[in-house]
C-alpha positions as CSV (number, residue, x, y, z in Angstrom):
1,M,17.2,-10.4,6.7
2,T,14.1,-11.4,4.7
3,T,11.5,-14.0,5.3
4,S,11.2,-17.3,3.5
5,R,7.7,-18.1,4.6
6,D,5.1,-18.7,1.9
7,N,2.5,-16.7,3.8
8,G,5.0,-13.9,4.5
9,S,5.7,-12.2,7.8
10,L,4.4,-9.3,9.8
11,Y,6.2,-7.8,12.8
12,T,5.3,-4.9,15.0
13,N,7.7,-3.1,17.4
14,I,6.5,-0.3,19.7
15,K,9.0,2.1,21.1
16,D,8.7,5.8,22.2
17,K,5.1,5.9,21.0
18,I,6.1,4.7,17.5
19,A,4.7,1.4,16.2
20,T,6.9,0.1,13.4
21,V,5.0,-2.4,11.3
22,E,7.2,-4.4,8.9
23,F,5.8,-6.8,6.3
24,G,7.8,-9.2,4.2
25,H,7.4,-11.9,1.6
26,P,10.0,-13.8,-0.5
27,A,8.3,-12.8,-3.7
28,S,9.3,-9.1,-3.7
29,N,7.2,-8.3,-0.6
30,S,4.0,-9.2,-2.4
31,F,0.8,-9.9,-0.4
32,P,-1.0,-13.2,-0.2
33,S,-4.5,-12.8,1.2
34,V,-3.5,-14.1,4.7
35,L,-0.9,-11.4,5.0
36,L,-3.3,-8.7,3.9
37,D,-5.7,-9.9,6.6
38,R,-3.0,-9.8,9.2
39,L,-2.0,-6.3,8.3
40,E,-5.6,-5.0,8.3
41,K,-6.1,-6.5,11.8
42,E,-2.8,-5.1,13.1
43,I,-3.7,-1.5,11.9
44,I,-7.1,-1.8,13.6
45,Q,-5.5,-2.9,16.8
46,L,-2.9,-0.2,16.8
47,S,-5.6,2.4,16.2
48,D,-6.9,1.9,19.7
49,N,-3.5,1.4,21.4
50,D,-2.8,4.2,23.9
51,D,1.0,3.3,23.8
52,V,1.1,4.4,20.1
53,N,0.9,7.9,18.7
54,I,2.0,7.2,15.1
55,I,2.6,4.1,12.9
56,L,5.6,3.6,10.6
57,L,4.9,1.2,7.8
58,R,7.9,-0.5,6.1
59,S,8.8,-3.7,4.3
60,E,11.7,-6.1,4.5
61,G,15.0,-5.9,2.7
62,E,16.7,-3.3,0.5
63,K,15.0,-4.0,-2.9
64,A,11.3,-3.9,-3.7
65,F,8.9,-2.2,-1.3
66,C,5.9,-4.2,-2.5
67,A,5.0,-6.1,-5.6
68,G,1.3,-5.9,-5.0
69,A,-1.1,-8.8,-4.6
70,S,0.1,-12.5,-4.8
71,F,0.3,-13.6,-8.4
72,N,0.0,-17.2,-7.4
73,E,-3.4,-16.5,-5.8
74,L,-4.5,-14.3,-8.7
75,I,-4.2,-17.1,-11.3
76,E,-6.1,-19.5,-9.1
77,I,-9.3,-17.4,-9.0
78,N,-12.1,-19.2,-10.8
79,D,-15.4,-17.7,-9.5
80,L,-16.9,-14.3,-8.8
81,E,-17.0,-14.7,-5.0
82,S,-13.3,-15.8,-4.7
83,G,-12.4,-12.9,-7.0
84,R,-14.2,-10.3,-4.9
85,K,-12.7,-11.8,-1.8
86,F,-9.2,-11.7,-3.2
87,F,-9.4,-8.0,-4.3
88,S,-11.1,-7.1,-1.0
89,G,-7.8,-7.8,0.7
90,F,-6.2,-4.5,-0.3
91,A,-9.6,-2.8,0.0
92,N,-9.8,-3.8,3.6
93,V,-6.2,-2.7,4.4
94,I,-6.7,0.7,2.7
95,N,-9.9,1.2,4.6
96,A,-8.2,0.3,7.9
97,M,-5.5,2.8,7.1
98,R,-8.1,5.4,6.4
99,E,-10.1,4.7,9.6
100,C,-7.0,4.4,11.8
101,K,-6.8,7.1,14.4
102,K,-3.0,7.2,14.2
103,L,-1.1,9.0,11.5
104,I,0.8,6.5,9.3
105,V,4.2,7.3,7.9
106,G,5.4,5.2,5.0
107,R,9.0,4.1,4.2
108,V,9.5,3.1,0.6
109,Q,13.0,1.8,-0.1
110,G,12.5,0.4,-3.6
111,K,10.1,-0.3,-6.5
112,T,6.4,-0.7,-5.8
113,V,3.7,-2.0,-8.1
114,G,-0.1,-2.1,-8.0
115,G,-1.4,-2.6,-4.5
116,G,1.9,-1.4,-3.2
117,V,1.3,2.0,-4.7
118,G,-2.1,1.9,-3.0
119,L,-0.4,1.3,0.3
120,A,1.9,4.2,-0.1
121,A,-1.0,6.4,-1.2
122,A,-2.9,5.5,1.9
123,C,-0.1,6.6,4.2
124,D,-0.3,10.2,5.5
125,Y,3.4,11.0,4.9
126,V,5.9,9.0,2.8
127,F,9.7,8.9,2.7
128,A,11.3,7.2,-0.3
129,T,14.7,6.5,-2.0
130,D,15.4,7.4,-5.6
131,A,15.1,3.7,-6.4
132,A,11.4,3.8,-5.4
133,A,9.9,3.8,-8.9
134,I,6.2,3.0,-9.2
135,K,3.9,1.3,-11.8
136,L,0.3,0.3,-12.1
137,S,0.4,-2.7,-14.4
138,E,-3.2,-3.9,-14.0
139,L,-4.6,-2.9,-17.4
140,S,-1.9,-5.0,-19.1
141,I,-3.4,-8.2,-17.7
142,G,-7.0,-7.2,-18.4
143,I,-8.1,-5.8,-15.0
144,G,-7.5,-2.3,-13.6
145,P,-6.3,-0.6,-10.4
146,F,-9.9,0.0,-9.3
147,V,-9.4,-0.9,-5.6
148,I,-6.5,1.4,-5.1
149,A,-7.7,4.2,-7.4
150,P,-9.5,6.2,-4.7
151,A,-6.3,6.3,-2.6
152,V,-4.1,7.2,-5.6
153,E,-6.5,9.8,-6.9
154,R,-6.8,11.4,-3.4
155,K,-3.1,11.7,-3.0
156,M,-1.9,12.4,-6.6
157,G,-4.9,13.6,-8.6
158,V,-6.9,12.2,-11.5
159,G,-4.2,13.2,-14.0
160,A,-1.5,11.2,-12.3
161,L,-3.9,8.2,-11.9
162,A,-4.5,8.3,-15.6
163,E,-0.8,8.6,-16.4
164,L,0.0,5.5,-14.3
165,S,-3.1,3.4,-15.2
166,L,-3.1,4.0,-19.0
167,A,0.7,3.3,-19.4
168,P,0.8,0.0,-17.4
169,H,4.2,-1.0,-18.7
170,E,5.8,2.3,-17.8
171,W,7.8,2.9,-14.6
172,K,7.5,6.4,-13.1
173,N,10.5,7.4,-11.1
174,A,10.6,8.5,-7.5
175,Y,11.0,12.2,-8.3
176,W,7.9,12.1,-10.6
177,A,6.0,10.5,-7.7
178,K,7.2,13.2,-5.3
179,E,6.2,15.9,-7.8
180,K,2.7,14.4,-7.9
181,G,2.4,14.2,-4.1
182,L,2.8,10.5,-3.4
183,Y,6.2,10.9,-1.7
184,A,7.0,13.8,0.7
185,R,10.7,13.4,0.5
186,V,13.2,11.4,-1.6
187,F,16.7,10.4,-0.7
188,E,19.7,9.0,-2.7
189,T,20.4,6.2,-0.2
190,I,18.4,4.0,2.3
191,K,20.9,5.2,5.1
192,A,20.1,8.8,4.5
193,M,16.4,8.1,4.3
194,D,16.4,6.1,7.6
195,K,18.2,8.9,9.4
196,E,15.5,11.4,8.5
197,V,12.7,8.9,9.1
198,D,14.0,8.5,12.7
199,I,14.2,12.2,13.3
200,F,10.8,12.9,11.7
201,T,8.9,10.1,13.5
202,Q,10.4,10.9,16.9
203,K,9.3,14.6,16.5
204,L,5.8,13.6,15.2
205,A,5.3,11.1,18.0
206,S,6.2,13.8,20.6
207,Y,3.3,16.1,19.6
208,N,-0.1,16.3,21.4
209,P,-1.8,13.0,20.7
210,G,-5.2,14.7,20.6
211,A,-3.9,17.1,17.9
212,L,-2.5,14.2,15.9
213,V,-5.9,12.4,16.0
214,Q,-7.7,15.5,14.8
215,M,-5.1,16.1,12.1
216,K,-5.7,12.5,10.8
217,K,-9.4,13.3,10.7
218,T,-8.8,16.5,8.8
219,L,-6.6,14.8,6.2
220,W,-9.2,12.1,5.5
221,K,-12.3,14.4,5.4
222,N,-15.0,13.4,3.0
223,T,-13.9,9.8,2.6
224,D,-16.7,8.1,4.6
225,H,-18.1,6.5,1.5
226,W,-14.8,4.6,0.8
227,A,-15.9,1.5,2.8
228,H,-18.6,1.0,0.2
229,T,-16.7,2.2,-2.8
230,L,-13.6,0.1,-2.2
231,Y,-15.7,-3.1,-1.8
232,E,-17.7,-2.2,-4.9
233,N,-14.4,-1.7,-6.9
234,A,-13.2,-5.1,-5.6
235,G,-16.2,-6.6,-7.3
236,I,-15.3,-5.0,-10.6
237,S,-11.8,-6.5,-10.5
238,G,-13.2,-9.8,-9.3
239,E,-15.5,-9.9,-12.4
240,L,-12.8,-8.8,-14.9
241,V,-10.2,-11.4,-13.6
242,L,-12.6,-14.1,-14.9
243,S,-12.7,-12.8,-18.4
244,E,-11.1,-14.7,-21.3
245,F,-8.7,-11.8,-21.9
246,T,-7.3,-11.9,-18.4
247,K,-7.1,-15.6,-18.2
248,E,-5.0,-15.6,-21.4
249,A,-2.9,-12.7,-20.3
250,L,-2.2,-14.4,-16.9
251,A,-1.3,-17.7,-18.7
252,K,1.3,-15.8,-20.9
253,F,2.7,-14.0,-17.9
254,K,3.1,-17.2,-16.0
255,K,5.1,-18.7,-18.8
């Protein structure tokens, strides 16, 4: 079942030391600012929850994993401050995922675009189906994937970031994403993926919590500057979205 709420939905279920966080939105699980804010706060809260050893991040339904930021909000931006604030939404979530003491496992059941690719890249281990193609479409509307670029580069390398960013109309399939390091495992069906997700998360959650925390620190070593970098990059996007090029591109896209 999928949500019909304009602001989307966010639910967390904690069982056997596993916190399953599920987000949803009627527009292909895209993120309005209010939903990004809720996800950021939820991750921060779970980071200090002693009843949680790991986090499983997933989205509603069987189609798109995440269509990125809200298009309706994007076209309404008309000043630099609101632009910076809008793009800071994903910056804050990615930074919360980076700082979170708990390892985050991603479950990607379908296509993911823009900020959704950033979410997957900020997870520590990702399961996907072969329907989970990815695309960074930002350059096609006159902006760029600047906020999520550090996460994508860290996980997949500069070469893959360039391949995705400079071909904004081109989908890359799940096996390409796995080869580049975004996905750890790819399955032919959601059922097969979920079976392995259950086994993996239960095993992971049973390990020494102290070792899991230290492993998280090890995986994110040398990223302390991200808090500043992500916010700075949000400013770049916030400025570009006000350009004549982007305004015209968004108007065409809306039509």
